[in-house]
N, C-alpha and C positions, 0 to 999 in steps of 0.2 A: 464496879463490875457491871458489864452489860448483860442484859437479860433479853430473852426473846422466846419465840415459839419454834420448835424443831419440826421440820417436815421431812419424812423419810421418802426417798425415791429409790427405785432399783437402779443399780449401776454396775460397774463404774462407767460413767459417761457424763457428758454435759447435757443439761436439760434443755428442752425446747422452750421457745418463747411462750407458747401457749401453756405449758406446764407451770412455768414461773408465774404467769398471770393468774392462773387458777389457784396456785398456792398462796400468792400474795392476797387474793380476794378473801381467803380464809384466815388472814393475819399471820401466816407463817413468815418468820423473819430470817430463818436459816435453813438451808436445804443441804442434805448430805445423803450419800448412798450407803453408808457403812454402819450406822449405829442401830438401825431398826431390829434386825435379827438378834443382836447381842442383848438388847434391852429385854426382849421377850424371853430369851433363854435365861437371863439373870433373874427375871421375875419369877419364872417357873421354878428355878432352883432356890429361890428366896435368898439370893446373893445381893448385897448392897451394891449399887452402881451409881456413879455420877458421870454425866456427860460433860466433857470439857472440849471446847473447840476454838478455833480461830478462823477468821475470815481469810481465805486464800484467793478468792476471786469473786467478781460480781457476775451474777447469772446473766444469761442471754436476755437481752431486752431491758436490763436494769440501767446500764450505762448507755450513753449516746452512741458510743462505738466500742467494739470489742477490745478488750485489753490484750496486749501482746502476751504470748505464752511465757516469755521471759519473766514478766512481772509475777505471774502465778508461781513459777519455779522459785523466784527469789523469796516470796512470802512463805512458801512451804519450807524452804531451807531455814529461814529465820525462826520459824515456829518450833523447830526441833529443840533448840536450847531452852525456849520458854517451857515446853512440856517436860523436858528433863529436869529443870529446876523445880517445877510444880510437883512432879512425882517424888523428887528427893525430899521435899518438905512434907508432902501429904501421906506418903506410904510409910509403913513401919520400917524400922532399921534392918540391918542385915541378918537378924536372927533367922535361922532356917525355919521354914514353915513345913509342918508335917503334911503328908499326903491326905487329901480329902477324898473319901469314898474308896472305891476299889481301884488299885493300880495293877494293870496287867503288864508283865514284862515278857517279851518274846526273845528267844535266842539266848546266848550265854553272855 
């Protein structure tokens, strides 16, 4: 299992070379625009959370030349099955989970 340090950035967008250099200087090894707010909210709600990710592209300035967008799309497509398999093994079975907190239903 690979390990590293997560760096949150606002997105969705590709990061600039200067952002990547600054993050790398603080030993960040993976950058993503989607997990930061979720982690904060889960912590406030005292919900357990694990961050699982896969590399889909190399950031600007990391590789000698930019990767083709097709390579990014191929790795994203390949990761779908990996995450589906992980979720199947890690999450509880199909037993229904009751509502947590208050559920409001509008309309009929």
